[in-house]
C-alpha positions in Angstrom: 0.0 0.0 0.0 1.5 3.4 -1.0 2.3 6.0 1.6 -0.1 8.5 0.0 -3.0 6.0 0.3 -2.1 5.2 3.9 -2.0 8.9 4.8 -5.4 9.4 3.1 -6.9 6.5 5.0 -5.5 7.7 8.3 -7.1 11.1 7.7 -10.4 9.4 7.6 -9.5 7.9 10.9 -12.4 7.7 13.3 -14.9 8.8 10.7 -15.2 5.2 9.6 -15.0 3.6 13.1 -17.9 1.6 14.4 -18.8 4.3 16.9 -19.0 7.0 14.2 -21.0 4.7 11.9 -23.5 4.1 14.8 -23.8 7.8 15.3 -24.7 8.4 11.6 -26.9 5.4 11.5 -28.9 6.2 14.6 -29.3 9.9 13.7 -30.8 9.2 10.3 -32.3 5.7 10.7 -35.9 6.8 11.5 -35.8 9.4 8.7 -34.4 6.9 6.2 -37.0 4.2 7.0 -39.8 6.8 6.9 -38.7 8.1 3.6 -38.2 4.6 2.2 -41.7 3.6 3.2 -43.4 6.7 1.8 -41.5 6.8 -1.5 -41.8 3.0 -2.0 -45.6 3.2 -1.4 -45.9 6.2 -3.8 -43.8 4.6 -6.6 -45.5 1.2 -6.2 -49.1 2.3 -6.0 -49.1 5.4 -8.2 -47.2 4.6 -11.4 -48.2 7.9 -12.9 -46.6 10.0 -10.1 -43.4 10.5 -12.1 -45.3 11.9 -15.1 -47.3 14.1 -12.9 -44.2 15.5 -11.3 -42.5 16.0 -14.7 -38.9 17.2 -14.5 -39.1 17.0 -10.7 -39.8 13.3 -10.8 -36.1 12.5 -10.2 -36.4 13.8 -6.7 -38.7 11.1 -5.5 -36.5 8.5 -7.1 -33.4 10.0 -5.4 -35.2 9.9 -2.0 -36.2 6.3 -2.6 -32.7 5.1 -3.6 -31.1 7.3 -1.0 -33.2 5.8 1.8 -32.7 2.3 0.4 -28.9 2.7 0.3 -28.9 4.1 3.8 -30.9 1.2 5.2 -28.4 -1.2 3.5 -25.6 0.6 5.2 -27.3 0.4 8.5 -27.9 -3.3 8.1 -24.2 -3.9 7.2 -23.1 -1.9 10.3 -25.6 -3.8 12.6 -24.5 -7.2 11.2 -20.7 -6.7 11.1 -20.0 -4.5 14.1 -18.7 -6.2 17.2 -21.7 -6.8 19.6 -20.4 -4.2 22.1 -21.1 -1.5 19.5 -24.6 -2.4 18.4 -26.9 0.5 19.3 -24.1 2.5 21.0 -22.2 5.5 19.7 -20.0 6.5 22.7 -17.0 4.7 24.1 -17.8 5.9 27.6 -21.2 4.3 27.5 -19.8 0.9 26.6 -17.0 1.2 29.2 -19.6 2.1 31.9 -21.7 -0.9 31.0 -18.5 -3.1 31.2 -17.8 -1.7 34.7 -21.2 -2.9 35.8 -20.0 -6.4 34.9 -16.6 -5.8 36.4 -15.9 -9.3 37.9 -12.6 -11.2 37.7 -13.8 -13.7 35.1 -15.2 -10.9 32.9 -12.0 -8.9 33.3 -9.8 -11.8 32.4 -11.9 -12.4 29.3 -11.6 -8.8 28.1 -7.9 -8.7 28.9 -7.4 -11.8 26.8 -9.4 -10.3 24.0 -7.4 -7.1 24.1 -4.1 -9.0 24.1 -5.2 -11.0 21.0 -6.4 -7.8 19.3 -3.1 -6.0 20.0 -1.1 -8.9 18.6 -3.3 -9.0 15.5 -3.2 -5.3 14.9 0.6 -5.2 15.5 1.2 -7.5 12.5 -1.7 -6.3 10.4 -3.0 -2.8 11.5 -6.2 -1.4 9.9 -5.2 1.1 7.3 -7.3 3.9 8.7 -6.5 3.5 12.4 -4.9 6.7 13.6 -1.4 6.6 15.1 -1.4 6.2 18.8 -4.3 3.9 19.4 -2.3 0.7 19.3 0.5 2.3 21.4 -2.2 3.3 24.0 -3.5 -0.2 24.2 0.0 -1.6 24.6 0.6 0.9 27.4 -2.6 -0.1 29.2 -1.5 -3.8 29.0 1.9 -3.0 30.4 0.5 -0.9 33.2 -2.0 -3.6 34.1 0.8 -6.2 34.2 2.9 -4.0 36.5 -0.1 -3.2 38.8 -0.9 -6.9 39.1 2.7 -7.8 40.0 2.7 -5.1 42.7 -0.4 -6.6 44.4 -3.1 -4.3 43.1 -6.6 -5.7 42.5 -7.9 -5.9 38.9 -10.4 -3.2 39.6 -7.6 -0.7 39.9 -6.9 -0.9 36.2 -9.9 -2.5 34.7 -11.3 0.8 33.4 -8.1 1.5 31.4 -8.2 -2.0 29.9 -11.9 -1.8 28.9 -11.3 1.7 27.4 -8.3 0.5 25.4 -10.2 -2.5 24.2 -13.1 -0.4 22.9 -10.9 2.2 21.4 -9.0 -0.4 19.4 -12.0 -2.7 18.5 -13.8 0.2 16.8 -11.3 -0.2 13.9 -11.9 -4.0 13.5 -13.1 -5.3 10.2 -12.2 -2.3 8.0 -13.8 -3.7 4.8 -17.2 -3.9 6.3 -16.8 -0.5 8.0 -15.9 1.2 4.7 -18.8 -0.6 2.9 -21.2 0.6 5.5 -19.7 4.1 5.3 -20.1 4.3 1.5 -23.7 3.1 1.6 -24.6 5.4 4.5 -22.8 8.4 2.9 -24.4 7.9 -0.5 -27.8 7.4 1.1 -27.6 10.6 3.1 -26.5 12.6 0.1 -29.3 11.3 -2.1 -31.8 12.1 0.7 -30.5 15.5 1.5 -30.1 16.9 -2.0 -33.8 16.6 -3.1 -35.0 17.5 0.4 -32.9 20.7 0.3 -34.3 21.6 -3.1 -37.8 20.9 -2.0 -37.4 23.2 1.0 -35.9 25.9 -1.2 -38.8 25.7 -3.7 -41.3 25.8 -0.9 -39.7 28.9 0.5 -39.8 30.6 -2.9 -43.5 29.6 -3.2 -44.3 31.3 0.1 -42.3 34.5 -0.4 -42.7 35.1 -4.2 
């Protein structure tokens, strides 16, 4: 992979992470499903609607395909994202939920997951993962190891381990993340453009 491409992907960084995809998906999901339902109903039951709308008929098509692509992107994100991220858009929320389950067996399991993830990302890092995330996870593992050897309980450093785990795992499965981002992004654009034009024309109608 060329240096230019790597730099470009890293600039995208957290914009294609599972947390960011969930933020986009949750914020537009209800709108996308509503628009899809209405436009699909109109196009399926009123075949003459496009001829009635004339040159503006492309807008209802854009709304339909935009909402359709958005729903596909949402489904990809929901299907491929690690279970911790489903329905959540903030790392602090996930870590808080983990701390509720902060028992020794749970901690040992997450510690093992983080160790495996660090090992995998060290040999094959996601191309869009910003610099520093892997190093922070390695530091959290070293600190936890030192704290354990000095007699501290696991609860003294479990928060750091959980946070490092979530911060790193949001970059897992990059191909699915980028696919979801493309579908969500294209869907949002196709929905926003005709909506903006319709709002503009409505304002012109009222004021002129």
